[in-house]
C-alpha positions in Angstrom: -0.9 0.7 -0.1 -0.4 4.3 1.0 2.1 6.5 -0.5 2.8 10.3 -0.6 0.1 11.6 -2.9 0.7 13.7 -6.0 -0.8 16.8 -4.4 1.5 16.4 -1.4 4.5 16.0 -3.7 3.6 19.2 -5.6 3.5 21.0 -2.2 6.8 19.4 -1.2 8.4 20.3 -4.5 7.6 24.0 -4.1 8.2 24.2 -0.3 11.7 25.6 -0.6 13.3 27.6 -3.5 16.7 27.3 -1.9 17.3 23.6 -2.1 19.9 22.2 -4.4 19.0 20.4 -7.6 20.2 17.1 -6.2 17.8 17.4 -3.3 14.8 18.6 -5.3 11.7 16.5 -5.2 9.3 17.2 -8.0 6.0 15.8 -9.0 6.3 13.0 -11.6 3.0 12.0 -13.3 4.6 8.8 -14.6 4.8 7.6 -11.0 1.1 8.2 -10.6 0.7 6.2 -13.8 2.9 3.4 -12.3 0.6 3.3 -9.3 -2.3 2.9 -11.6 -0.7 -0.1 -13.3 0.0 -1.6 -9.9 -3.5 -1.2 -8.5 -5.2 -2.3 -11.7 -3.1 -5.5 -11.6 -4.1 -6.2 -8.0 -7.8 -5.6 -8.8 -7.7 -7.9 -11.8 -6.0 -10.6 -9.8 -8.5 -10.5 -7.0 -11.5 -10.6 -9.4 -10.1 -12.7 -12.2 -6.9 -14.4 -11.1 -6.8 -16.7 -14.1 -6.3 -13.6 -16.3 -3.4 -12.2 -14.4 -2.0 -14.9 -12.1 0.8 -12.6 -10.8 -1.3 -9.5 -10.4 -0.6 -9.6 -6.6 2.9 -8.4 -7.4 1.3 -5.0 -7.9 1.7 -4.6 -4.1 5.4 -5.1 -4.4 5.5 -2.3 -7.0 3.6 -0.1 -4.5 6.2 -0.9 -1.8 9.0 0.3 -3.9 7.2 3.5 -4.8 6.3 4.1 -1.2 9.9 3.8 -0.1 11.0 6.1 -2.8 8.5 8.9 -2.2 8.6 8.9 1.6 12.4 8.7 1.7 12.7 11.5 -0.9 10.6 13.8 1.3 12.6 12.9 4.5 15.9 13.2 2.7 15.1 16.7 1.4 13.9 17.8 4.8 17.0 16.5 6.5 19.2 18.3 4.1 17.3 21.5 4.8 17.2 20.8 8.5 13.4 21.2 8.4 12.3 17.7 9.3 9.7 17.7 12.0 8.5 14.3 13.3 5.3 15.7 14.5 4.5 17.3 11.1 5.6 14.1 9.3 3.3 11.8 11.3 0.5 14.4 11.2 0.6 14.4 7.4 0.6 10.6 7.4 -2.5 10.6 9.6 -4.2 13.1 7.2 -3.3 10.9 4.3 -4.1 7.5 5.6 -6.9 7.8 8.2 -9.8 9.3 6.3 -10.3 6.7 3.6 -9.3 3.8 5.9 -11.8 4.8 8.6 -14.6 5.2 6.0 -13.9 1.8 4.4 -13.5 -0.1 7.6 -16.7 1.3 9.1 -18.6 0.6 5.9 -17.3 -3.0 6.0 -18.5 -3.4 9.6 -21.9 -2.0 8.7 -22.3 -4.5 5.9 -21.0 -7.3 8.0 -23.6 -6.5 10.7 -26.3 -7.8 8.4 -24.5 -10.6 6.5 -21.8 -12.3 8.6 -22.3 -15.1 11.0 -21.0 -14.8 14.6 -17.8 -16.7 13.8 -17.2 -14.5 10.7 -17.9 -11.4 12.7 -15.5 -12.4 15.4 -12.8 -12.9 12.8 -13.6 -9.6 11.3 -13.4 -7.9 14.7 -9.9 -9.2 15.0 -9.1 -7.7 11.6 -10.7 -4.4 12.5 -8.5 -4.2 15.6 -5.5 -4.9 13.5 -6.5 -2.3 10.9 -7.0 0.4 13.6 -3.6 -0.3 15.1 -1.8 -1.0 11.7 -0.8 -4.5 12.7 -3.2 -6.4 10.4 -0.3 -8.3 9.0 0.5 -9.7 12.5 -3.2 -10.4 13.2 -3.5 -12.5 10.0 -0.4 -14.5 11.0 -1.8 -15.1 14.4 -5.1 -16.3 12.8 -3.0 -18.7 10.7 -4.4 -17.2 7.5 -2.1 -17.3 4.6 -2.7 -14.8 1.8 -3.1 -17.6 -0.8 -5.0 -20.0 1.5 -8.3 -21.4 0.1 -11.1 -19.3 1.5 -8.8 -16.4 2.5 -10.3 -14.3 -0.2 -13.5 -14.2 1.7 -12.0 -12.2 4.6 -13.2 -8.6 3.8 -10.1 -6.9 5.3 -7.4 -9.4 4.2 -5.8 -6.8 1.9 -4.9 -4.5 4.8 -1.9 -6.6 5.6 0.1 -4.4 3.1 -1.1 -1.2 4.8 0.3 -2.6 8.1 3.7 -3.2 6.6 3.9 0.3 5.1 2.8 2.0 8.3 5.3 0.1 10.4 8.0 1.3 7.9 6.7 4.9 8.2 6.9 4.6 12.0 10.5 3.4 12.2 12.1 4.8 9.0 12.2 8.6 9.7 14.1 8.2 13.0 16.4 5.6 11.4 17.0 7.8 8.4 18.0 10.7 10.6 20.7 8.6 12.1 21.8 7.4 8.6 21.9 11.0 7.4 24.7 11.8 9.9 27.0 10.0 7.3 25.8 11.6 4.1 28.5 10.0 1.9 27.6 6.6 3.2 23.8 6.8 3.0 23.6 4.7 -0.2 25.8 2.0 1.2 24.0 1.8 4.6 20.5 1.6 3.0 21.8 -1.0 0.5 23.2 -3.1 3.4 19.9 -2.9 5.3 18.1 -4.0 2.2 20.4 -6.9 1.5 20.1 -8.0 5.1 16.3 -8.0 4.9 16.4 -9.8 1.5 18.7 -12.5 2.9 16.4 -12.9 5.9 13.5 -13.3 3.5 15.4 -16.1 1.5 16.5 -17.8 4.7 12.9 -18.1 6.1 12.0 -21.8 6.1 9.2 -23.0 3.7 7.0 -23.9 6.7 7.1 -20.2 7.8 6.1 -18.9 4.4 3.2 -17.0 5.9 5.6 -15.2 8.2 7.8 -14.2 5.3 4.8 -12.9 3.5 3.4 -10.8 6.4 6.6 -9.7 8.2 8.1 -6.2 7.9 11.5 -7.7 8.4 11.2 -9.9 5.3 9.4 -7.3 3.3 11.4 -4.3 4.3 13.9 -4.7 1.5 11.2 -3.9 -1.0 10.6 -0.5 0.6 14.3 0.0 1.1 14.8 -0.6 -2.6 12.7 2.5 -3.3 14.6 4.4 -0.5 17.8 3.5 -2.2 16.7 5.0 -5.5 15.6 8.2 -3.6 19.1 8.8 -2.0 21.0 7.7 -5.1 20.4 10.5 -7.6 22.6 11.3 -10.6 23.1 15.0 -11.4 20.9 14.5 -14.4 18.2 11.8 -15.0 19.7 8.7 -16.4 18.0 9.1 -19.7 19.6 12.5 -20.2 23.1 11.5 -19.0 23.0 8.3 -21.1 20.0 8.2 -23.4 20.6 4.7 -24.6 21.2 3.3 -21.1 18.1 5.1 -19.9 15.8 3.8 -22.6 17.1 0.3 -22.2 16.6 0.5 -18.4 13.1 1.8 -18.8 12.3 -1.0 -21.3 13.6 -3.5 -18.8 11.4 -2.0 -16.1 8.3 -2.3 -18.2 9.1 -5.8 -19.3 10.0 -6.9 -15.8 6.7 -5.7 -14.3 4.6 -7.3 -17.1 6.6 -10.6 -16.7 5.9 -10.6 -13.0 2.2 -10.1 -13.6 1.9 -12.9 -16.1 4.6 -15.4 -15.3 4.3 -15.8 -11.5 1.4 -17.2 -9.6 0.1 -18.0 -6.2 2.1 -21.3 -6.3 5.4 -19.3 -6.6 7.3 -18.8 -3.3 6.5 -15.2 -2.5 8.3 -13.1 -1.5 11.5 -14.8 -2.7 14.0 -14.7 -5.4 11.4 -14.1 -8.1 10.3 -11.0 -6.2 13.5 -9.3 -7.4 12.0 -9.0 -10.8 9.1 -6.5 -10.1 11.2 -4.8 -7.4 14.2 -4.2 -9.7 11.9 -3.3 -12.6 10.1 -0.6 -10.5 13.5 0.7 -9.4 14.5 1.0 -13.1 11.4 2.9 -14.0 11.7 5.3 -11.1 15.4 5.9 -11.7 14.8 6.9 -15.3 12.5 9.4 -16.9 11.6 11.0 -20.2 11.4 7.8 -22.2 8.5 6.5 -24.3 7.5 4.2 -21.4 7.3 7.2 -19.0 5.3 9.2 -21.5 2.8 6.4 -21.7 2.6 6.2 -17.9 2.0 9.9 -17.7 -1.2 9.7 -19.8 -4.1 11.5 -18.0 -6.3 8.3 -17.6 -3.5 6.5 -15.8 -2.6 9.5 -13.7 -6.3 9.8 -12.6 -6.4 6.1 -11.5 -3.1 6.7 -9.7 -4.6 9.6 -7.8 -7.4 7.4 -6.5 -5.4 4.2 -6.2 -5.4 4.3 -2.4 -9.2 4.4 -1.8 -9.6 2.1 -4.9 -7.4 -0.5 -3.2 -9.3 -0.1 0.0 -12.8 -0.4 -1.4 -12.4 -3.2 -4.0 -11.5 -6.1 -1.7 -14.4 -5.9 0.8 -16.9 -5.7 -2.0 -15.5 -8.7 -3.8 -15.2 -10.7 -0.5 -18.8 -10.0 0.5 -20.0 -11.0 -3.0 -18.1 -14.3 -2.7 -19.6 -14.9 0.7 -23.1 -14.1 -0.6 -22.9 -16.3 -3.7 -21.1 -19.2 -1.9 -19.7 -20.6 -5.1 -18.3 -19.2 -8.3 -19.2 -15.5 -8.7 -20.4 -14.6 -12.2 -18.0 -12.5 -14.2 -20.5 -9.7 -14.7 -21.0 -9.4 -11.0 -17.3 -9.1 -10.3 -17.1 -6.4 -13.0 -19.9 -4.6 -11.3 -18.0 -4.7 -8.0 -14.9 -3.3 -9.7 -17.0 -0.5 -11.2 -18.6 0.2 -7.9 -15.1 0.3 -6.3 -14.0 2.9 -8.8 -17.0 5.1 -8.1 -16.6 4.8 -4.3 -12.9 5.5 -4.7 -13.5 8.7 -6.5 -16.2 9.8 -4.1 -13.9 9.1 -1.2 -11.0 10.9 -2.8 -13.0 13.9 -3.7 -15.3 14.3 -0.7 -13.3 12.7 2.2 -9.6 12.7 1.4 -9.1 16.1 -0.1 -11.3 18.2 2.2 -9.7 16.6 5.3 -6.1 16.7 4.1 -6.2 20.2 2.6 -9.0 21.9 4.4 -8.8 25.4 5.7 -9.1 24.3 9.4 -5.9 24.2 11.4 -4.1 20.8 11.2 -4.7 20.0 14.9 -8.5 20.5 14.4 -8.4 17.8 11.7 -5.9 15.4 13.4 -7.7 15.0 16.7 -11.1 14.0 15.3 -9.3 11.5 13.1 -7.5 10.0 16.0 -10.8 9.8 17.9 -12.5 8.1 15.0 -9.7 5.6 14.6 -9.8 4.8 18.3 -13.6 4.3 18.0 -13.0 1.9 15.1 -10.6 -0.1 17.2 -13.1 -0.3 20.0 -15.7 -1.6 17.6 -13.2 -4.4 16.7 -12.7 -5.1 20.4 -16.4 -5.4 21.0 -16.9 -7.7 18.1 -14.3 -10.1 19.3 -15.0 -9.9 23.1 -18.7 -10.7 22.4 -17.7 -13.5 20.1 -19.2 -12.1 17.0 -22.0 -9.8 18.4 -24.6 -12.6 18.6 -27.1 -10.0 19.9 -27.6 -9.1 16.2 -29.9 -12.1 15.9 -33.2 -13.1 17.5 -32.8 -15.5 20.5 -34.2 -18.5 18.5 -31.7 -18.0 15.7 -28.9 -17.3 18.2 -29.5 -20.6 20.0 -29.0 -22.6 16.8 -25.6 -21.1 16.0 
């Protein structure tokens, strides 16, 4: 779940003093707070699904936010004729690669000591998928559904969502440049694309539910929903132009997200018609501003969690998965709480000492980009070696290896 960070939006918001009000993109702390709500829901679901059976819908909230933020940046740069594909993808690399490489390599290091050869071979496939941002396709090829029994023991299962977002980031800038040639039709074109993706999602047969879950074609409408909000901007925020409507819409947004978290479950067809609820609710919260709901979302503790939400999402799942593999049965609640606490600590350390120095360091951008590309390539090679050797059996003594 990667989206344009708050620091990046502050920079984007001050990049040009000549842009029009309609094209302005300013930092909104309430969106960081909304990211916090989404990631907390996902963490609770993975640790204690009985407490928040629909917490996995937090990923859908993230998709909408991602589409909104990225499209807002691209739209503004297109209007200013300052869009550079090289710069766009370089910034995505600086944003995404540092924390991802750190977490994947740490996961592999732990796996070296605790996973069997079969488990390591499967992890190698997932590492390859993570390095190439096709983890969603890898999981589908492995016939691993997100809600399948035992799937929660795959340490990198959660990177399926990162694959979908990155595939969107690869395709969308060029697509948007074409769409921007018809400025008065941008909203209609994006809405049509979103409706088409949603119809494809609903039309996917039940036996292909895993494909609907992992495919960018059936998930794209969620990111496009955020993109739609980004290009459809009233001269004034809705809550200013129509206070009553704005407050009602924000209230609907908050209620819709909470309803999704508590009223859906892993037995619900997902994505599907029910997914409209968290998607529309997130759109409503993004489209409004200045209400009581937004002031609550903009509280410093939530904003802080939103800032570290990306590394927090990356770290929590491998830790929980390894603990479940280690225990074998039901993991004590206190142990899961410890894993969540450790995830938060590692997330802050990653954000403070890996993300920020690499993204905003004094060194020229190219000096930071090429080492990251080399590190990600090395990560992919590790995955290839783990699969080609069928799980790195050389980790074990010959007598143990022979009994496997």
